[in-house]
Each structure stands twice: as C-alpha cells, then as structure tokens.
C-alpha positions as CSV (number, residue, x, y, z in Angstrom):
1,M,155.1,-70.3,53.2
2,M,158.2,-72.0,54.4
3,K,160.8,-71.8,51.0
4,V,160.4,-75.1,48.2
5,F,163.8,-76.1,46.7
6,D,162.8,-78.5,44.0
7,G,165.1,-81.5,43.3
8,H,163.7,-81.9,39.9
9,N,161.4,-81.1,37.1
10,D,160.6,-81.4,33.4
11,V,159.0,-78.0,32.6
12,L,161.6,-77.4,29.7
13,A,160.3,-80.0,28.0
14,R,156.5,-79.0,28.4
15,M,157.3,-75.6,27.3
16,W,159.0,-77.5,24.3
17,L,155.9,-79.8,23.8
18,S,153.6,-76.7,24.5
19,N,152.0,-75.4,20.7
20,A,152.0,-71.2,22.4
21,P,153.2,-69.2,19.6
22,D,156.6,-67.9,22.6
23,P,156.6,-70.5,25.0
24,V,158.4,-68.1,27.3
25,A,156.5,-65.5,27.7
26,A,153.6,-68.5,28.3
27,F,156.0,-69.3,31.2
28,L,156.3,-65.7,32.2
29,E,153.0,-64.2,31.7
30,T,150.2,-65.7,30.1
31,G,150.6,-69.7,31.8
32,L,151.2,-72.8,30.6
33,P,149.3,-76.1,31.0
34,G,150.9,-78.6,33.1
35,H,152.1,-78.0,36.9
36,L,154.8,-75.5,36.8
37,D,154.9,-71.2,35.5
38,L,156.2,-68.7,36.8
39,K,152.3,-67.1,38.3
40,R,151.8,-70.0,40.3
41,C,155.5,-70.0,41.3
42,Q,155.2,-66.8,43.2
43,A,151.9,-68.4,44.7
44,S,153.7,-71.3,46.1
45,P,156.3,-71.9,47.8
46,F,158.5,-73.0,45.3
47,A,162.0,-71.4,45.2
48,G,163.7,-72.8,42.8
49,G,164.9,-76.4,41.9
50,L,167.2,-78.3,39.5
51,F,165.2,-77.9,36.3
52,A,166.0,-80.2,33.4
53,L,167.1,-80.3,29.7
54,F,165.2,-83.6,28.3
55,V,164.2,-85.0,24.6
56,P,160.5,-86.3,25.3
57,P,160.5,-90.2,24.0
58,F,159.9,-90.5,20.3
59,D,157.0,-92.3,20.7
60,Y,155.1,-90.3,22.7
61,V,156.1,-87.0,20.8
62,Q,154.7,-89.1,18.1
63,K,151.8,-89.6,19.2
64,H,150.3,-86.5,21.1
65,H,152.5,-84.2,19.4
66,P,153.5,-85.0,15.6
67,D,153.3,-81.6,14.7
68,K,157.2,-81.0,16.4
69,L,158.3,-84.0,13.4
70,K,160.2,-83.5,10.9
71,H,158.2,-85.5,8.2
72,T,155.5,-88.6,9.4
73,Q,158.1,-91.4,8.3
74,Q,160.1,-91.0,11.1
75,T,160.9,-94.3,13.8
76,A,163.0,-92.0,15.7
77,F,164.9,-88.9,16.4
78,D,168.4,-88.4,14.7
79,A,171.1,-86.7,16.1
80,T,170.4,-83.4,14.6
81,E,167.2,-83.3,16.5
82,I,167.9,-84.2,19.8
83,S,170.8,-81.7,19.4
84,D,168.5,-79.1,18.4
85,I,165.8,-79.7,20.8
86,I,168.3,-79.2,23.7
87,E,169.3,-76.2,22.1
88,T,165.9,-75.2,22.3
89,Q,165.4,-75.8,25.7
90,L,168.2,-74.3,26.9
91,S,167.9,-70.8,25.0
92,Y,164.1,-70.8,27.1
93,I,166.3,-70.8,30.6
94,E,168.7,-68.5,29.1
95,Q,165.2,-65.9,27.8
96,L,163.2,-66.8,30.9
97,A,166.4,-65.1,33.4
98,S,166.6,-62.1,30.4
99,R,163.0,-61.3,30.0
100,S,161.9,-62.5,33.3
101,S,162.6,-58.6,34.9
102,G,164.6,-59.6,37.6
103,Q,162.2,-62.5,39.0
104,I,164.3,-65.7,37.7
105,Q,168.3,-66.2,38.0
106,I,170.2,-68.8,36.7
107,C,172.4,-70.3,39.6
108,G,175.8,-72.1,38.7
109,D,177.0,-72.3,42.8
110,V,175.3,-72.5,46.0
111,P,175.8,-68.6,46.8
112,A,174.5,-67.8,44.0
113,I,170.6,-69.9,44.6
114,R,171.2,-68.4,47.8
115,N,171.8,-65.0,46.8
116,A,169.0,-65.5,44.4
117,L,166.1,-66.7,47.2
118,E,167.1,-64.0,49.3
119,Q,166.0,-61.9,46.5
120,N,162.6,-63.5,46.2
121,Q,164.3,-64.4,42.3
122,L,162.9,-68.4,41.0
123,A,166.7,-70.4,41.1
124,V,167.1,-72.0,38.3
125,V,170.0,-74.7,38.4
126,I,170.6,-76.5,34.7
127,H,170.1,-79.8,34.1
128,M,170.7,-82.8,31.7
129,E,168.5,-85.6,31.8
130,G,169.5,-88.0,29.7
131,A,173.4,-87.3,28.3
132,D,172.4,-88.4,24.7
133,V,173.3,-85.4,23.1
134,L,176.8,-85.4,24.6
135,D,180.6,-86.5,22.1
136,A,182.7,-89.3,23.6
137,N,185.5,-86.6,24.4
138,F,183.0,-84.5,26.6
139,E,183.7,-81.2,24.4
140,R,179.8,-80.8,24.4
141,L,179.7,-81.4,27.8
142,N,182.1,-78.4,28.7
143,Y,179.9,-75.7,26.2
144,F,176.8,-76.8,27.9
145,Y,178.8,-76.0,31.5
146,A,180.1,-73.4,30.2
147,R,176.1,-72.2,29.2
148,G,175.2,-72.9,33.3
149,L,174.9,-76.7,33.2
150,R,175.6,-78.0,36.7
151,S,173.4,-81.3,36.9
152,L,174.1,-84.2,35.0
153,G,172.2,-87.4,34.6
154,P,173.6,-89.9,32.6
155,L,170.5,-92.3,31.4
156,W,167.4,-91.9,31.0
157,N,164.9,-94.5,30.3
158,T,166.5,-96.1,27.3
159,P,170.5,-97.5,26.5
160,N,172.7,-94.5,25.5
161,Q,176.4,-94.3,24.8
162,F,177.1,-94.2,28.1
163,G,174.8,-97.5,29.8
164,H,171.6,-98.7,30.2
165,G,168.7,-96.7,31.8
166,L,165.9,-97.9,33.4
167,Q,162.1,-98.1,32.7
168,A,159.4,-97.0,35.0
169,N,158.3,-101.2,35.3
170,F,156.4,-102.6,38.3
171,P,156.6,-104.7,40.9
172,H,160.3,-105.1,39.2
173,S,163.7,-105.0,41.0
174,P,166.4,-102.1,39.5
175,D,168.6,-104.8,38.5
176,T,168.5,-105.1,34.6
177,G,171.5,-106.4,33.2
178,A,174.5,-104.3,32.0
179,G,175.7,-101.1,33.8
180,L,178.3,-98.1,32.2
181,T,180.0,-98.4,29.1
182,E,183.7,-98.0,28.9
183,L,182.5,-94.4,27.6
184,G,180.1,-93.9,31.1
185,Q,182.4,-94.8,33.2
186,A,184.8,-92.2,31.7
187,L,182.3,-89.7,31.9
188,I,181.4,-90.3,36.1
189,Q,185.1,-89.8,36.4
190,Y,185.4,-86.6,34.2
191,C,182.0,-85.8,36.2
192,S,183.0,-86.3,39.8
193,E,186.9,-84.5,38.8
194,R,184.9,-81.2,38.3
195,R,182.5,-81.6,40.5
196,I,179.5,-81.6,38.3
197,L,176.5,-83.1,40.2
198,I,175.8,-87.1,38.6
199,D,172.2,-87.9,38.9
200,V,171.9,-91.6,39.8
201,S,168.1,-91.3,39.3
202,H,167.4,-92.6,36.1
203,M,170.8,-95.6,37.0
204,N,170.1,-99.7,36.8
205,E,171.2,-100.8,39.6
206,Q,174.8,-102.0,38.2
207,A,175.2,-98.5,36.5
208,F,174.4,-97.3,40.2
209,W,177.1,-99.6,41.5
210,D,179.3,-98.5,38.8
211,T,179.0,-95.0,39.7
212,A,179.8,-95.6,43.5
213,K,182.7,-97.5,42.9
214,L,184.2,-94.4,40.0
215,S,182.8,-91.2,41.4
216,Q,183.8,-89.2,44.3
217,L,181.5,-87.1,44.7
218,P,178.2,-87.8,46.8
219,L,175.4,-89.8,45.4
220,I,172.5,-88.0,44.1
221,A,168.8,-89.2,43.2
222,T,167.3,-86.3,42.5
223,H,163.7,-87.8,42.0
224,S,163.7,-91.4,43.2
225,N,161.6,-93.0,46.4
226,A,162.2,-96.2,48.3
227,H,161.8,-99.9,46.3
228,Q,160.7,-101.9,50.0
229,L,157.4,-99.4,49.8
230,C,157.0,-99.3,45.9
231,A,158.2,-102.0,44.8
232,Q,159.2,-99.9,41.3
233,A,162.1,-100.8,39.3
234,R,163.0,-97.0,39.2
235,N,162.8,-96.8,43.0
236,L,165.7,-97.4,45.5
237,T,166.7,-100.3,47.2
238,D,168.0,-100.3,50.9
239,H,171.3,-101.3,49.8
240,Q,171.7,-98.6,47.4
241,L,170.3,-96.2,50.3
242,N,172.7,-97.6,52.6
243,A,175.7,-96.1,49.6
244,I,173.9,-92.9,49.5
245,K,174.3,-92.3,53.3
246,T,178.0,-93.5,53.1
247,S,178.8,-91.4,50.6
248,R,176.6,-88.1,51.8
249,G,174.3,-87.4,49.3
250,C,170.9,-86.6,49.0
251,V,167.7,-88.3,47.7
252,G,164.8,-86.2,46.3
253,V,161.0,-87.5,47.3
254,N,159.2,-88.2,43.5
255,F,155.6,-86.9,43.9
256,D,154.7,-89.3,40.7
257,T,152.3,-91.8,42.3
258,A,153.5,-94.3,40.0
259,F,156.2,-94.1,42.0
260,L,154.5,-93.6,45.6
261,R,152.2,-96.8,45.8
262,S,152.3,-100.1,47.2
263,D,150.0,-101.1,44.2
264,G,152.1,-99.0,41.3
265,Q,149.5,-97.2,40.0
266,R,148.9,-93.9,38.8
267,N,146.3,-92.5,40.8
268,K,144.6,-89.4,41.5
269,A,143.0,-89.9,44.5
270,T,146.7,-91.0,46.1
271,S,147.2,-89.1,49.6
272,L,149.8,-86.6,50.4
273,D,150.2,-89.3,53.4
274,I,151.8,-91.6,51.4
275,I,155.0,-88.7,50.1
276,L,155.2,-88.4,54.3
277,D,155.4,-92.4,54.4
278,H,158.6,-92.5,52.2
279,I,159.9,-89.4,53.3
280,E,160.1,-90.9,57.2
281,Y,161.3,-94.2,55.7
282,L,164.0,-92.7,53.8
283,M,165.0,-90.6,56.9
284,Q,165.0,-94.3,58.8
285,H,168.0,-94.7,56.2
286,L,169.9,-91.8,55.3
287,G,169.2,-89.2,58.2
288,E,167.4,-86.4,58.5
289,D,170.0,-84.1,56.4
290,H,170.0,-86.5,53.3
291,V,166.3,-86.4,51.9
292,A,164.3,-83.7,50.0
293,L,161.6,-83.0,47.4
294,G,162.3,-84.0,44.0
295,S,158.4,-83.7,42.3
296,D,159.2,-84.3,38.6
297,F,156.3,-81.5,38.3
298,D,155.6,-81.8,34.7
299,G,156.9,-85.0,34.3
300,G,154.9,-87.3,36.5
301,F,151.6,-88.1,37.3
302,I,150.5,-86.0,40.2
303,S,148.2,-87.1,43.0
304,D,144.7,-84.4,42.5
305,Q,146.0,-83.1,46.7
306,L,148.4,-81.7,44.9
307,Q,147.8,-80.7,41.5
308,D,150.2,-78.4,40.9
309,V,153.5,-76.3,42.0
310,R,150.9,-74.8,44.8
311,G,149.8,-77.7,46.4
312,L,153.1,-77.8,48.0
313,T,150.9,-75.6,50.5
314,A,149.3,-78.2,51.2
315,L,152.3,-80.6,51.6
316,Q,153.6,-78.9,54.4
317,Q,150.3,-78.4,56.3
318,A,150.9,-82.3,56.2
319,F,154.3,-81.7,57.8
320,E,152.7,-79.8,60.4
321,T,150.0,-82.4,60.9
322,R,152.6,-85.0,61.8
323,S,154.2,-82.7,63.3
324,Y,157.5,-82.5,61.9
325,S,159.6,-79.6,63.7
326,K,160.1,-76.5,61.8
327,E,163.8,-77.9,61.7
328,L,163.1,-81.1,59.9
329,Q,160.7,-79.1,57.6
330,H,163.3,-76.1,56.7
331,K,165.6,-79.9,55.9
332,L,163.3,-81.4,54.0
333,C,162.1,-78.2,52.1
334,L,165.7,-76.3,51.1
335,D,168.4,-77.0,53.5
336,N,169.4,-80.4,52.9
337,W,169.5,-79.9,48.7
338,L,171.6,-76.8,49.5
339,N,173.7,-78.5,51.9
340,A,174.3,-81.6,49.3
341,L,174.4,-79.1,46.1
342,D,177.2,-77.5,48.5
343,R,179.2,-80.5,48.9
344,V,178.8,-82.0,45.2
345,W,180.1,-78.4,44.1
346,H,182.4,-77.5,46.9
347,G,183.0,-79.7,48.8
348,G,181.1,-78.7,51.6
349,N,183.3,-75.4,52.1
350,S,180.6,-72.4,50.6
351,Q,180.2,-71.4,54.1
352,L,176.1,-72.1,53.8
353,K,174.1,-70.2,55.8
354,S,170.8,-71.4,56.1
355,T,168.1,-69.5,54.1
356,Q,164.5,-69.1,55.3
C-alpha cells in the first residue's frame, strides 16, 4: 500500500465524546466508533497526519452528549471548560505515544515525520482547530508549542477573539463579512514569524485575504475543496486558489460529501469519482505539487465507498482507474504534504527525500 499522510482528522474530539472508560485504550486496542483507530489505520494506507485539538460545538454536545456538560442549564462552554477540553485531548495524544509501544510518534518537524514513516510508526502532528483557548499575549500558544503544537487554525465556524469563522452553508459565497480582528492580525504575524502552520480552511474570504497579506508563509488549507465544483461557503474560489499557488501553499481535499457534491448534500451514496474531480480541478489551478488529501475523518460525513480510513485503499484504486502515474499518486498521498510542511516549518531547507 502507498502511504498516506492526511491533512486533517478529528479523532481526538471523537475520543473526548466517546463513552469509553479509557479512550486511549479504545484507540489503541479495542476500537472506536467513527473513522479512525490504530488497528484500522494499520490495516489501511494511513500513515499519519494532522490531528486536531478541537472543542465540539456546544449545541451538538448538548443534544448528543449531555453527560459532558457541567449542568443542564448551560448555554455555552466557559473559558475553563474550553481549556479543559483542549488539555484532555492533548493528554490523549501524549498517552497515545507513550502507551503505544513505539507504534505512534508525535512529530514536530519534517525529519521526524520522515523517520516515523520509515519506522512504520503513525506520525502525529498536533494541530489546533479554533484558537479560542489562546490568550492575547500568546503565552498559551507558546505553552502548546512547547508541548508539540505545530499547526493552528485560528478560526472555526463561529466568531472568536481573532476573527470571523465560516460555517458550512450551501450555496453560498465565502465572502461573509469582516475578517480578522486586530488581535487576529497579530496572531497571524506571530505564527508567521515562528513558522507555525496557519490553516485557512475555516476562514471567511476577508480573513483569508487578511492572512495572505500578513503572513510570509505558504497558504495552507488542510481540508477544503473547489468552490467552482461545490458552492459550499467553506470551499475555495479560483481567486483564492491563485493566491495559494503564488504562495507555494497546499490544499488538502476534504472527503465530506457536503463539500464535494454539486448539490451540497450529505449523501452516503456519493461516488469516489467526485473526490478525483476536485483533485483534478485543484491541480489545474495549483499544479500537481500543491494538492493533497485532507479527509476530515471523524469530523465529516463520509460516503459508503470510503466508510472509514480503510477506504483509502479504494481511493488509491480509483487513482489507478484514472491512470494517475505512480509519481502523481505519491505526491497526492504523501510527498506534497511533506514538502508543504517543509516550506512552512523549515523554509524548504530540510533536504526532504521521498518516503515510499
């Protein structure tokens, strides 16, 4: 199997929401509901990726997991709860590495990822989706960086202190109003100076352009698709794609059917062909070196043809059906992400070699 490095998953939030008495043991041994756990990863091409620290939306938790709330009269998570959720998920990552008998490795740079892949370890890069937990002086960001964080999505669906996020909305333009706040602009500059990956996936259009203006790093969308093929607000316009190309960035194709289909529907009968349609459209605008995979496993609505992480094998078979060369398949599955991370974190100077 050709190894896959994936741009985005939400398994840590899935673990936090689970009823397992020991979510880490469930991931490592007994299995989790959803799309990812260690045994299924090892039975698939999945070799690593960006694992998101993510606070699930309060309304969803209230409806489906009320046991996670402090009391029934709550209307939102307070700052302490947000911090506790992130800390719990970060502890999951650390325990996954420490309790996996060397099968999982937390990676903070490209050489570490490459080494993990060569050792057949699951290569975990710590990402944060939604920066609500951060403070105005970025001391918390420094704290999380010291614990391994290397990638940050400042915004999610709802506004926070850094700017205006972007909710899934179809059909809709990504131009939904104001972009980054003054503090959000400072955060982008801070991350740019420290070479922390900035994920634009949940930014509205103005926040995207604010980021493009302020950041010196390649523009990265870890799990987004082409707006021209699916007029979902979260998808990228041709104008945005051109900016990503100019910055030598990368787009990870999202497997959620609502971000793939021309009708914007969550439909389990969706064909794998539509993922390839987005890949090919993005390659037309970005070139074949700047498109990768950003599954949104455990966060997105996935078709029956994929089902879970093991469906990556079927996706690779679909690549063969469309006569993608082995070189192109390696780029899409692995090399393009490693090269993009190299450009972000190391300025393209890690002397990266292809990892088969």
